VMD Tcl script that draws the C-alpha trace (Angstrom):
set ca {
  {-6.02 9.73 44.67}
  {-8.91 10.18 42.02}
  {-10.46 7.25 40.39}
  {-9.16 8.47 37.00}
  {-5.54 8.91 38.19}
  {-5.67 5.10 39.52}
  {-6.80 3.90 35.94}
  {-4.27 5.96 34.17}
  {-1.36 4.44 36.41}
  {-2.87 1.05 35.69}
  {-3.11 1.55 31.82}
  {0.62 2.73 31.98}
  {1.75 -0.37 34.07}
  {0.27 -2.47 31.46}
  {2.09 -0.75 28.47}
  {-0.75 0.99 26.95}
  {-0.85 4.18 24.74}
  {-3.72 6.32 26.18}
  {-5.52 9.32 24.69}
  {-8.21 11.78 25.76}
  {-11.78 11.31 24.45}
  {-14.77 13.59 24.67}
  {-17.26 12.72 27.70}
  {-20.45 11.06 26.71}
  {-18.98 10.54 23.17}
  {-16.11 8.43 21.42}
  {-14.37 11.41 19.60}
  {-10.65 11.90 20.45}
  {-9.80 15.29 21.90}
  {-6.20 15.31 20.33}
  {-4.88 14.34 16.91}
  {-4.35 10.80 17.99}
  {-2.70 9.27 14.72}
  {0.78 9.78 16.15}
  {-0.06 7.72 19.37}
  {-0.58 4.73 17.10}
  {3.13 4.43 16.64}
  {4.45 6.00 19.81}
  {3.06 6.45 23.57}
  {2.42 9.86 25.05}
  {5.24 11.30 27.24}
  {4.77 12.22 30.97}
  {4.52 15.82 30.21}
  {1.60 15.12 27.69}
  {-0.10 12.98 30.08}
  {-0.09 15.49 32.90}
  {-1.28 18.14 30.59}
  {-4.10 16.06 29.57}
  {-4.70 15.18 33.16}
  {-5.46 18.90 34.03}
  {-7.19 20.09 30.91}
  {-9.29 16.92 30.20}
  {-9.44 14.08 32.72}
  {-9.83 16.09 35.84}
  {-12.76 17.76 34.30}
  {-14.48 14.69 33.56}
  {-13.46 13.74 30.03}
  {-13.22 10.05 28.83}
  {-9.97 8.10 28.47}
  {-9.20 5.94 25.45}
  {-6.75 3.14 24.77}
  {-5.10 2.82 21.43}
  {-4.87 -0.84 20.19}
  {-2.26 -2.60 18.43}
  {1.66 -2.73 18.59}
  {1.95 0.44 20.40}
  {0.17 -1.03 23.30}
  {2.10 -4.33 23.51}
  {0.24 -6.12 20.66}
  {-3.13 -5.37 22.49}
  {-6.49 -6.55 20.96}
  {-9.84 -5.92 22.30}
  {-12.71 -8.05 21.81}
  {-15.81 -5.82 21.69}
  {-19.24 -7.35 21.90}
  {-22.20 -5.15 21.45}
  {-25.07 -7.63 21.86}
  {-25.76 -10.31 24.51}
  {-25.93 -12.99 21.82}
  {-22.36 -12.28 20.69}
  {-21.36 -12.21 24.26}
  {-22.91 -15.44 25.18}
  {-21.52 -17.14 22.17}
  {-18.11 -15.96 23.10}
  {-18.26 -17.20 26.83}
  {-19.45 -20.58 25.27}
  {-16.54 -20.88 23.03}
  {-14.26 -19.96 25.91}
  {-15.44 -22.72 28.22}
  {-14.96 -25.15 25.17}
  {-11.40 -24.05 24.33}
  {-10.19 -23.02 27.89}
  {-10.46 -24.56 31.47}
  {-10.19 -21.27 33.27}
  {-12.47 -18.40 33.79}
  {-12.32 -15.22 31.62}
  {-12.32 -12.92 34.67}
  {-9.41 -14.87 36.39}
  {-6.83 -14.36 33.57}
  {-7.62 -10.96 31.75}
  {-9.50 -7.64 32.05}
  {-13.18 -7.75 31.26}
  {-14.97 -4.44 30.81}
  {-18.85 -3.72 31.04}
  {-19.38 -1.01 28.35}
  {-22.71 0.96 27.98}
  {-24.05 -1.65 25.62}
  {-22.08 -4.90 26.13}
  {-18.65 -6.20 26.95}
  {-14.94 -5.91 26.35}
  {-12.11 -8.38 26.66}
  {-8.59 -7.20 26.63}
  {-6.15 -9.79 24.94}
  {-2.53 -9.54 23.78}
  {-1.28 -11.40 20.60}
  {1.87 -12.53 18.94}
  {0.62 -10.38 15.82}
  {-2.12 -7.91 15.74}
  {-4.32 -7.64 12.73}
  {-6.09 -4.44 11.62}
  {-9.76 -3.62 13.30}
  {-12.39 -5.72 11.82}
  {-15.82 -6.88 12.42}
  {-16.13 -10.86 11.93}
  {-19.83 -10.99 12.68}
  {-22.71 -8.87 13.75}
  {-22.49 -7.29 17.10}
  {-18.99 -8.41 17.55}
  {-15.74 -6.13 16.65}
  {-12.12 -7.04 16.93}
  {-10.25 -3.90 17.80}
  {-6.53 -3.90 16.41}
  {-4.15 -1.73 14.39}
  {-5.79 1.54 13.60}
  {-8.39 1.43 16.30}
  {-8.87 2.45 19.89}
  {-11.41 1.78 22.61}
  {-13.07 3.94 25.30}
  {-12.25 2.46 28.76}
  {-13.16 2.89 32.47}
  {-14.01 5.26 34.41}
  {-15.46 6.78 31.11}
  {-19.04 7.62 30.41}
  {-20.96 5.99 27.55}
  {-23.21 8.21 25.46}
  {-26.32 6.62 27.14}
  {-25.08 7.86 30.43}
  {-23.72 4.25 31.66}
  {-20.13 4.20 33.22}
  {-17.64 1.83 31.75}
  {-16.57 -0.62 34.64}
  {-13.59 -3.07 35.12}
  {-15.49 -6.22 36.29}
  {-12.35 -7.75 37.85}
  {-10.50 -4.95 39.38}
  {-7.89 -7.17 41.22}
  {-6.69 -8.48 37.97}
  {-3.09 -7.67 37.43}
  {-2.07 -9.13 33.96}
  {-3.39 -9.47 30.58}
  {-3.71 -12.87 28.87}
  {-1.06 -13.43 26.23}
  {-1.98 -16.02 23.28}
  {-0.57 -16.82 19.91}
  {-3.71 -16.00 18.12}
  {-7.48 -15.76 18.48}
  {-7.95 -19.31 17.07}
  {-6.95 -20.54 20.64}
  {-10.25 -19.04 21.78}
  {-12.24 -20.54 18.89}
  {-12.27 -17.21 16.95}
  {-12.03 -17.21 13.21}
  {-9.44 -14.60 12.01}
  {-11.06 -14.84 8.41}
  {-13.04 -11.52 8.44}
  {-11.36 -8.10 7.97}
  {-13.87 -5.85 6.76}
  {-16.92 -3.71 8.45}
  {-19.98 -5.31 7.38}
  {-18.71 -8.53 6.02}
  {-21.08 -11.26 5.80}
  {-20.89 -13.63 8.83}
  {-19.32 -16.98 8.36}
  {-21.48 -20.02 7.56}
  {-22.46 -21.79 10.90}
  {-22.55 -25.46 9.68}
  {-23.74 -26.82 12.87}
  {-26.86 -24.55 12.97}
  {-27.45 -24.90 8.98}
  {-27.69 -28.73 9.44}
  {-30.99 -27.96 10.84}
  {-32.26 -27.01 7.30}
  {-33.31 -23.60 5.63}
  {-36.34 -22.61 3.68}
  {-36.93 -22.66 -0.07}
  {-34.77 -20.01 -2.05}
  {-31.70 -20.61 0.23}
  {-31.13 -24.30 -0.25}
  {-28.84 -24.15 -3.32}
  {-26.42 -21.49 -2.09}
  {-26.52 -22.94 1.53}
  {-25.74 -26.36 0.27}
  {-22.72 -25.27 -1.84}
  {-21.34 -23.33 0.83}
  {-21.49 -26.24 3.34}
  {-19.81 -28.34 0.79}
  {-17.18 -25.91 0.31}
  {-16.69 -25.56 4.14}
  {-16.64 -29.39 4.72}
  {-14.08 -29.76 1.78}
  {-11.68 -27.15 3.23}
  {-12.02 -28.98 6.70}
  {-10.67 -32.30 5.16}
  {-13.83 -34.29 4.49}
  {-14.08 -36.54 1.53}
  {-16.98 -36.05 -0.83}
  {-18.71 -39.18 0.56}
  {-18.58 -37.85 4.07}
  {-19.74 -34.48 2.94}
  {-22.59 -35.82 1.01}
  {-24.13 -37.62 4.22}
  {-24.03 -34.35 6.02}
  {-25.51 -32.24 3.11}
  {-28.18 -34.95 2.78}
  {-29.08 -34.62 6.36}
  {-29.20 -30.88 5.97}
  {-31.50 -31.48 2.78}
  {-34.11 -33.63 4.75}
  {-34.35 -30.83 7.41}
  {-35.13 -28.10 4.69}
  {-38.61 -26.69 4.49}
  {-39.62 -28.15 1.84}
  {-36.88 -31.13 1.79}
  {-34.31 -30.46 -0.86}
  {-34.05 -33.17 -3.42}
  {-31.09 -35.42 -3.07}
  {-30.14 -35.41 -6.66}
  {-29.74 -31.55 -6.36}
  {-27.66 -32.11 -3.12}
  {-25.26 -34.22 -5.24}
  {-25.01 -31.50 -7.93}
  {-24.26 -28.94 -5.36}
  {-21.59 -31.04 -3.55}
  {-19.91 -32.11 -6.85}
  {-19.90 -28.59 -8.16}
  {-18.27 -27.40 -4.80}
  {-15.62 -29.98 -4.87}
  {-14.71 -29.52 -8.57}
  {-14.25 -25.56 -7.74}
  {-12.27 -26.32 -4.81}
  {-10.11 -28.79 -6.66}
  {-9.48 -26.40 -9.59}
  {-8.82 -23.47 -7.38}
  {-6.27 -25.38 -5.15}
  {-4.46 -26.65 -8.34}
  {-4.18 -23.01 -9.47}
  {-2.80 -21.82 -6.19}
  {-0.94 -24.67 -5.21}
  {2.95 -24.22 -4.56}
  {5.92 -26.50 -4.68}
  {6.22 -26.35 -1.08}
  {2.59 -27.65 -0.46}
  {2.97 -30.36 -2.96}
  {6.08 -31.79 -0.96}
  {4.34 -31.71 2.55}
  {3.64 -35.50 3.33}
  {0.81 -36.64 5.58}
  {2.09 -38.36 8.60}
  {0.52 -41.94 8.51}
  {-0.96 -43.53 11.80}
  {1.41 -46.57 12.60}
  {-0.20 -47.72 15.84}
  {-2.96 -46.92 18.26}
  {-3.24 -47.88 21.85}
  {-6.30 -47.42 24.09}
  {-5.80 -47.15 28.03}
  {-8.89 -47.09 30.43}
  {-8.87 -44.27 32.80}
  {-10.87 -43.56 36.00}
  {-13.44 -41.89 34.12}
  {-12.86 -42.23 30.46}
  {-10.20 -43.32 28.16}
  {-6.61 -42.30 26.64}
  {-5.70 -43.04 23.11}
  {-2.11 -42.99 22.03}
  {-1.71 -42.46 18.35}
  {1.90 -43.27 17.37}
  {2.89 -41.50 14.02}
  {5.63 -41.95 11.61}
  {8.78 -39.88 12.30}
  {8.65 -40.42 15.99}
  {5.64 -38.17 16.41}
  {2.62 -38.94 18.79}
  {-0.88 -37.62 19.37}
  {-2.29 -38.43 23.00}
  {-6.00 -37.77 23.27}
  {-7.84 -38.20 26.37}
  {-11.78 -38.23 26.61}
  {-13.26 -38.04 30.04}
  {-16.54 -37.43 31.79}
  {-18.45 -39.49 29.31}
  {-22.21 -39.01 29.48}
  {-25.26 -40.05 27.43}
  {-28.30 -37.61 27.23}
  {-32.02 -38.47 26.53}
  {-31.33 -38.75 22.91}
  {-28.68 -41.29 23.31}
  {-25.86 -38.93 22.30}
  {-22.58 -39.61 24.15}
  {-20.44 -36.60 24.83}
  {-17.12 -36.33 26.61}
  {-14.48 -33.70 27.70}
  {-11.72 -33.99 25.17}
  {-7.99 -33.07 25.76}
  {-5.32 -33.30 22.74}
  {-1.68 -33.17 22.99}
  {0.92 -33.41 20.21}
  {4.38 -34.51 20.92}
  {7.12 -33.75 18.63}
  {8.92 -34.66 21.19}
  {7.94 -31.06 22.68}
  {4.39 -31.07 23.99}
  {1.88 -28.66 21.95}
  {-1.36 -28.58 23.30}
  {-4.22 -28.93 20.68}
  {-7.19 -27.96 23.11}
  {-8.25 -28.92 26.70}
  {-11.54 -29.92 27.96}
  {-13.32 -29.21 24.76}
  {-16.77 -30.82 24.99}
  {-17.20 -33.13 21.80}
  {-20.42 -35.26 20.89}
  {-18.79 -38.35 19.80}
  {-21.93 -39.51 18.08}
  {-22.39 -36.50 15.89}
  {-20.71 -36.18 12.64}
  {-20.80 -32.20 12.69}
  {-19.17 -32.14 16.13}
  {-16.35 -34.51 14.96}
  {-15.75 -32.27 11.82}
  {-15.70 -29.23 13.85}
  {-13.09 -30.63 16.10}
  {-10.85 -31.71 13.18}
  {-11.49 -28.60 11.34}
  {-10.14 -26.41 14.15}
  {-7.23 -28.78 14.70}
  {-6.23 -28.54 11.06}
  {-6.22 -24.78 11.43}
  {-3.38 -24.89 13.81}
  {0.19 -24.95 12.75}
  {1.62 -28.00 14.64}
  {4.13 -28.92 11.94}
  {5.84 -27.33 8.95}
  {7.10 -30.20 7.38}
  {4.17 -32.76 7.78}
  {0.63 -32.72 7.75}
  {-1.22 -34.36 10.62}
  {-4.31 -36.60 9.62}
  {-6.55 -34.85 12.33}
  {-9.60 -36.05 10.57}
  {-8.63 -39.77 11.00}
  {-7.39 -39.18 14.62}
  {-10.81 -37.55 15.74}
  {-13.00 -40.12 14.01}
  {-10.91 -43.06 15.24}
  {-10.82 -41.58 18.81}
  {-14.68 -41.24 18.89}
  {-15.39 -44.65 17.49}
  {-13.03 -46.46 19.56}
  {-14.26 -44.54 22.62}
  {-17.75 -45.23 21.95}
  {-16.98 -49.01 21.25}
  {-15.30 -49.36 24.69}
  {-17.98 -47.05 26.49}
  {-20.85 -49.14 25.16}
  {-19.15 -52.68 25.63}
  {-18.92 -52.05 29.43}
  {-16.94 -54.31 31.84}
  {-15.94 -58.02 31.44}
  {-17.90 -60.71 33.05}
  {-16.52 -62.05 36.31}
  {-17.30 -65.36 38.06}
  {-18.46 -65.10 41.80}
  {-18.06 -68.51 43.60}
  {-20.16 -69.66 46.65}
  {-17.52 -71.44 48.36}
  {-15.62 -68.46 49.54}
  {-15.73 -66.75 53.10}
  {-17.62 -63.34 52.74}
  {-16.11 -60.78 55.32}
  {-18.70 -59.48 57.72}
  {-19.97 -55.89 57.11}
  {-17.56 -53.52 58.60}
  {-17.99 -49.79 59.81}
  {-16.14 -46.77 59.71}
  {-18.43 -45.60 62.62}
  {-20.92 -47.93 63.75}
  {-23.87 -47.91 63.38}
  {-23.87 -44.91 61.05}
  {-21.40 -45.33 58.32}
  {-20.66 -48.78 56.62}
  {-17.02 -48.83 55.45}
  {-16.49 -47.99 51.72}
  {-20.08 -47.49 50.76}
  {-22.27 -44.13 50.54}
  {-24.83 -43.48 53.36}
  {-27.53 -40.87 53.16}
  {-28.69 -38.76 56.10}
  {-31.88 -36.83 55.10}
  {-34.10 -34.51 56.92}
  {-35.75 -31.17 56.65}
  {-34.06 -27.80 56.63}
  {-32.94 -26.93 60.09}
  {-33.15 -30.49 61.58}
  {-29.53 -30.76 62.44}
  {-28.16 -33.00 59.46}
  {-25.10 -30.69 59.05}
  {-24.32 -31.02 62.89}
  {-24.62 -34.79 62.76}
  {-22.29 -34.93 59.61}
  {-19.70 -32.45 61.40}
  {-19.93 -34.65 64.57}
  {-19.22 -37.77 62.51}
  {-16.19 -36.11 60.83}
  {-14.77 -34.82 64.25}
  {-15.01 -38.32 65.80}
  {-13.43 -40.05 62.84}
  {-10.49 -37.68 62.65}
  {-9.89 -37.86 66.37}
  {-11.44 -41.14 67.73}
  {-11.93 -41.07 71.49}
  {-11.65 -44.20 73.60}
  {-14.02 -42.63 76.12}
  {-16.57 -41.84 73.48}
  {-19.99 -41.17 75.21}
  {-22.03 -41.02 72.07}
  {-22.59 -44.86 71.95}
  {-20.87 -45.27 68.78}
  {-17.87 -47.32 67.73}
  {-15.08 -45.36 66.30}
  {-11.82 -45.97 64.09}
  {-8.71 -46.85 66.23}
  {-6.59 -44.49 64.23}
  {-7.64 -41.03 62.76}
  {-8.97 -41.01 59.28}
  {-8.64 -37.76 57.42}
  {-11.87 -36.27 56.18}
  {-12.92 -33.99 53.14}
  {-16.00 -31.96 53.38}
  {-17.47 -30.84 49.99}
  {-19.89 -28.13 50.71}
  {-22.33 -27.41 47.90}
  {-24.83 -25.21 50.14}
  {-23.16 -23.15 52.80}
  {-19.92 -20.97 52.97}
  {-16.65 -21.29 54.64}
  {-17.54 -19.08 57.77}
  {-20.62 -20.98 58.56}
  {-18.89 -24.34 58.38}
  {-15.91 -23.09 60.43}
  {-17.94 -22.02 63.21}
  {-19.72 -25.40 63.21}
  {-16.61 -27.31 63.08}
  {-14.59 -25.39 65.68}
  {-17.63 -25.42 68.11}
  {-18.37 -29.23 67.78}
  {-14.44 -30.09 68.34}
  {-14.34 -27.91 71.16}
  {-17.50 -29.42 72.59}
  {-16.19 -33.00 72.37}
  {-13.03 -31.92 73.95}
  {-10.59 -32.01 71.02}
  {-7.78 -29.36 71.04}
  {-6.78 -29.45 67.75}
  {-8.06 -30.98 64.51}
  {-7.88 -29.97 60.82}
  {-10.40 -31.04 58.01}
  {-10.05 -30.76 54.30}
  {-12.86 -28.25 53.20}
  {-13.73 -27.72 49.47}
  {-16.57 -25.16 48.60}
  {-18.14 -26.53 45.37}
  {-20.20 -24.61 42.80}
  {-20.58 -27.26 39.97}
  {-21.81 -30.77 40.19}
  {-19.50 -33.65 41.22}
  {-19.22 -35.32 37.95}
  {-17.78 -32.03 36.57}
  {-15.03 -31.78 39.29}
  {-14.42 -35.68 39.76}
  {-10.80 -35.21 38.48}
  {-9.97 -32.61 41.07}
  {-11.53 -34.41 43.99}
  {-9.95 -37.76 43.23}
  {-6.68 -36.08 43.09}
  {-7.29 -34.54 46.76}
  {-8.56 -38.01 47.93}
  {-5.12 -39.69 47.02}
  {-3.00 -36.71 47.91}
  {-4.50 -36.44 51.42}
  {-5.28 -40.15 51.92}
  {-8.96 -39.40 52.52}
  {-11.00 -42.16 54.07}
  {-14.42 -40.28 54.60}
  {-15.91 -37.92 51.92}
  {-19.00 -35.68 53.16}
  {-21.27 -34.27 50.54}
  {-23.46 -31.29 51.60}
  {-25.96 -31.74 50.08}
  {-27.13 -34.42 47.57}
  {-29.11 -31.95 45.09}
  {-26.03 -29.72 44.54}
  {-23.46 -32.49 44.11}
  {-25.75 -34.32 41.54}
  {-26.85 -31.24 39.45}
  {-29.73 -31.19 36.95}
  {-33.27 -31.74 37.85}
  {-33.54 -33.78 41.27}
  {-36.44 -35.76 40.18}
  {-34.52 -37.30 36.96}
  {-32.52 -40.40 36.98}
  {-29.80 -39.00 34.86}
  {-28.11 -36.76 37.77}
  {-28.03 -39.84 39.93}
  {-26.07 -41.90 37.37}
  {-23.60 -39.19 36.98}
  {-23.25 -38.89 40.60}
  {-22.92 -42.74 41.24}
  {-20.31 -43.04 38.37}
  {-18.20 -40.26 39.70}
  {-18.28 -41.80 43.18}
  {-17.07 -45.17 41.84}
  {-13.87 -43.61 40.44}
  {-13.01 -42.64 43.99}
  {-12.27 -46.10 45.03}
  {-12.99 -47.67 48.35}
  {-13.73 -44.47 50.17}
  {-16.72 -44.16 52.63}
  {-19.33 -41.59 51.53}
  {-21.68 -39.63 53.67}
  {-24.30 -37.64 51.75}
  {-26.72 -35.11 53.30}
  {-30.11 -34.62 51.63}
  {-33.58 -32.86 52.29}
  {-36.92 -34.57 52.68}
  {-39.31 -35.11 49.91}
  {-42.48 -33.02 49.92}
  {-44.87 -35.87 48.73}
  {-44.28 -37.94 51.62}
  {-44.90 -37.76 55.40}
  {-44.27 -39.46 58.59}
  {-42.56 -42.84 58.67}
  {-42.66 -42.82 54.69}
  {-40.47 -39.83 54.17}
  {-37.77 -40.39 51.79}
  {-34.64 -38.26 50.40}
  {-36.02 -35.41 47.99}
  {-35.58 -36.10 44.38}
  {-35.53 -39.30 42.38}
  {-36.17 -42.73 44.02}
  {-32.69 -43.71 42.61}
  {-31.10 -41.53 45.15}
  {-32.19 -43.79 48.03}
  {-31.75 -46.79 45.98}
  {-27.95 -46.36 45.38}
  {-27.24 -45.55 49.00}
  {-26.31 -48.63 50.98}
  {-27.66 -47.01 54.21}
  {-30.17 -44.34 54.96}
  {-31.03 -42.40 58.11}
  {-33.78 -40.01 58.70}
  {-32.78 -37.16 60.76}
  {-35.64 -35.26 63.01}
  {-35.38 -32.44 65.50}
  {-37.58 -32.86 68.42}
  {-38.69 -30.24 70.99}
  {-36.13 -27.96 73.07}
  {-36.14 -29.36 76.47}
  {-36.83 -27.36 79.61}
  {-32.84 -27.14 80.20}
  {-32.00 -25.68 76.81}
  {-31.09 -28.94 75.04}
  {-32.35 -29.71 71.67}
  {-33.10 -33.35 70.87}
  {-32.34 -35.03 67.43}
  {-33.65 -38.51 66.71}
  {-31.91 -40.45 63.89}
  {-34.23 -43.43 62.65}
  {-32.62 -46.08 60.21}
  {-34.65 -46.40 57.35}
  {-32.84 -48.62 55.01}
  {-30.03 -51.20 55.47}
  {-28.58 -53.18 52.53}
  {-26.41 -55.87 54.55}
  {-27.75 -55.58 57.88}
  {-30.97 -55.30 59.99}
  {-31.89 -51.76 60.59}
  {-30.36 -50.25 63.57}
  {-32.25 -48.80 66.71}
  {-33.05 -45.19 66.65}
  {-30.49 -43.01 68.26}
  {-31.26 -39.87 70.01}
  {-28.76 -37.02 70.61}
  {-28.98 -34.15 72.93}
  {-27.49 -30.85 71.64}
  {-26.50 -27.94 73.82}
  {-25.43 -24.64 72.25}
  {-23.22 -21.91 73.61}
  {-21.56 -18.88 71.90}
  {-18.42 -20.94 70.71}
  {-19.16 -24.45 71.79}
  {-21.57 -27.27 70.86}
  {-21.82 -30.35 73.06}
  {-23.56 -33.48 72.37}
  {-24.50 -36.63 74.22}
  {-26.84 -39.49 73.74}
  {-30.26 -38.77 75.47}
  {-30.59 -40.58 78.62}
  {-32.07 -44.06 78.55}
  {-34.50 -43.29 81.30}
  {-36.36 -40.52 79.25}
  {-39.86 -40.99 78.39}
  {-40.25 -41.28 74.69}
  {-43.35 -42.25 72.50}
  {-43.82 -46.12 72.25}
  {-45.71 -47.67 69.26}
  {-47.07 -50.33 71.68}
  {-49.29 -48.02 73.59}
  {-52.25 -45.77 72.69}
  {-52.03 -42.44 70.90}
  {-53.41 -40.71 73.82}
  {-50.69 -42.17 75.94}
  {-48.16 -41.24 73.62}
  {-49.54 -37.49 73.51}
  {-49.21 -37.51 77.12}
  {-45.47 -38.52 77.08}
  {-44.53 -36.01 74.65}
  {-46.42 -33.10 76.62}
  {-44.61 -34.16 79.75}
  {-41.19 -33.63 77.99}
  {-42.20 -30.36 76.40}
  {-41.73 -26.84 77.79}
  {-44.71 -25.92 80.17}
  {-46.07 -29.40 79.17}
  {-47.84 -27.75 76.26}
  {-47.58 -27.99 72.31}
  {-49.70 -27.07 69.28}
  {-51.42 -29.65 67.18}
  {-49.05 -29.60 64.15}
  {-45.55 -30.53 66.28}
  {-47.48 -33.32 67.81}
  {-48.63 -34.61 64.46}
  {-45.23 -34.47 63.01}
  {-43.55 -36.26 66.10}
  {-46.22 -39.02 66.08}
  {-46.45 -39.38 62.15}
  {-50.37 -38.89 62.38}
  {-52.67 -36.32 60.55}
  {-53.24 -33.07 62.18}
  {-57.04 -34.06 62.21}
  {-56.23 -37.35 63.97}
  {-54.29 -35.44 66.66}
  {-57.03 -32.78 67.07}
  {-59.90 -35.33 67.49}
  {-57.92 -37.45 70.06}
  {-57.08 -34.20 72.03}
  {-60.68 -33.40 72.10}
  {-61.38 -36.96 73.73}
  {-58.48 -36.34 76.24}
  {-60.07 -32.94 77.08}
  {-63.54 -34.52 77.85}
  {-61.91 -37.26 79.98}
  {-59.94 -34.24 82.04}
  {-56.55 -35.16 80.85}
  {-55.78 -32.08 78.71}
  {-57.22 -28.56 78.09}
  {-57.04 -26.19 75.11}
  {-55.50 -22.65 75.76}
  {-56.05 -19.24 74.12}
  {-52.64 -19.68 72.31}
  {-53.97 -22.64 70.48}
  {-51.68 -25.04 72.45}
  {-52.90 -27.98 74.25}
  {-51.42 -28.85 77.74}
  {-51.79 -31.29 80.46}
  {-53.93 -30.66 83.30}
  {-51.64 -30.29 86.40}
  {-52.27 -33.61 87.90}
  {-51.37 -35.25 84.50}
  {-48.20 -33.11 84.37}
  {-47.16 -34.15 87.81}
  {-47.68 -37.97 86.97}
  {-50.89 -38.63 88.94}
  {-53.15 -40.45 86.56}
  {-55.64 -41.84 89.08}
  {-57.08 -44.98 88.09}
  {-56.44 -44.57 84.48}
  {-54.39 -47.37 82.94}
  {-51.65 -45.67 80.80}
  {-51.54 -48.85 78.30}
  {-55.32 -49.25 78.13}
  {-56.58 -48.18 74.82}
  {-58.95 -45.19 75.05}
  {-62.19 -45.22 73.01}
  {-61.44 -43.79 69.63}
}
mol new
graphics top color blue
foreach p $ca { graphics top sphere $p radius 0.5 }
foreach p [lrange $ca 0 end-1] q [lrange $ca 1 end] { graphics top cylinder $p $q radius 0.2 }
display resetview
């Protein structure tokens, strides 16, 4: 079946009225006015298919009631499209492409929506058209006049989003004419305008704030802020004249048009406000007269570098049936303009016919009470000295102290993820005959793996191979791929932790989980606060190695606060592959808050096509020792290396020395007949040294440096 036929069937299944349109043009090929009130019949469609569509002509969709109240949001500029996507995130919690068709046109984007009532085609702002009654759009797989093909970005979409009105998406329904002047953006206008625009802009702002319910004092504060930002500043006495003029005009105008019904609509007074602390925010319960309620939840509170506090706000109105005001709208609690915009949007919604809801007061009291609680912090507690303190407990000893965050860090490819997956496996299926030298839980502990770096296929292979390698027939793990920082998905993760009784949470990796600039302290605070809301759950965080440090001074990549907030830190370093195919990993304990540092742990990995086995390296194996000379340590490493040969850089990394120091030591060892330099730039032991015959050389005697 041709693509055009598939699209025709799709559009008919959605209830659209379709028409043929000239290719590389937007001119209908038939008299289309009749199809604004009726859909074409099957005979007409078959005729058009033969005469037009099979010959490459475009296909059009008639908007309005004939197509099930179809409204198409048509964005011709990138700025208009970005503004819309920003509003969508503010007013909705889902993705556009998950709920309704999105089209890539020759110049921009289109979004298909079905409304309760469709207005005429109009142009609210530059670069943005609303196609409704009396309009049509060219649709996929048509060809745009510039040669581009109209493309459906989400071809698996089955339905079209149905909403009451466009206000639910933050789109004003005020404009209705082509070329109408865009509405005033008060948030941007607060930044000021140039001379010649100050009077008119100030009057427009005052009128907007008056309509949104602000009293004249509140409006004066905002307009004076605007005046100070103008170039040159606008005198405050002129501001007062503009505001007074706007309020007099609005009052006179409203008196002339006020009806008997509006005079009789009372405002519901607030009888009681209660505040409840949530895991990561607050809930405010406003009890109104006439047994009405407004419930406001403010979550994910965060403060930026300018000390502005923002949060995700949910508002529900109970009458007693629940009506959603908005969900997860980001509101700057410290900004007057942000408060005003939130209240203004709610005032534009029709929650009640008999009463007016005091949204302005509700929003302002919500912001003030939330800020007060947020800035107050927790109550003081008394810690006594005459109590018994429990010793440090472990989920897996020595790696994972119970109930606190641990970091394992290392360079890419140094088996961090293998170690984390291994720990997850032995926690979920504790083995009494464990040969890894660790102490595991007595009973299985559910684990959830949050993957910010890799994909499901890669993790699945690693999980199956390791569980098979340690002899576990069946073990399930909770896996969650993540694309946003942990603080933004804390509610979802906390729900899963409670639902599945998670005892170990693994974050792979730290930078993805924190978000933001890894060198800033702010992402650390957000991550730490999110982890605190999860309760007593053991957390393992994987991290990369900082570039600025080397050797024993290596630290996790990013801000020093990452290492500071972890209670235990381990450095993971991959060694050389041994002659029998085993790969060595050394885990070095670099930080411990409630214990002394544990001895290094050495793991030997062996890989096959579908299995990864692991064991602790044999205690008898020689390894570098800080109590002997550098030359002796080089000898030990070369003995354990394939062909007893290595280049300078790997030796420097394993011994935490500079390359120049290693090179000079090797030259001295070559003069004394212990090593030789090969053409491939490797250094190797002379045969007698490789076989262990050291002659009269004392291994522990320092060589002349």
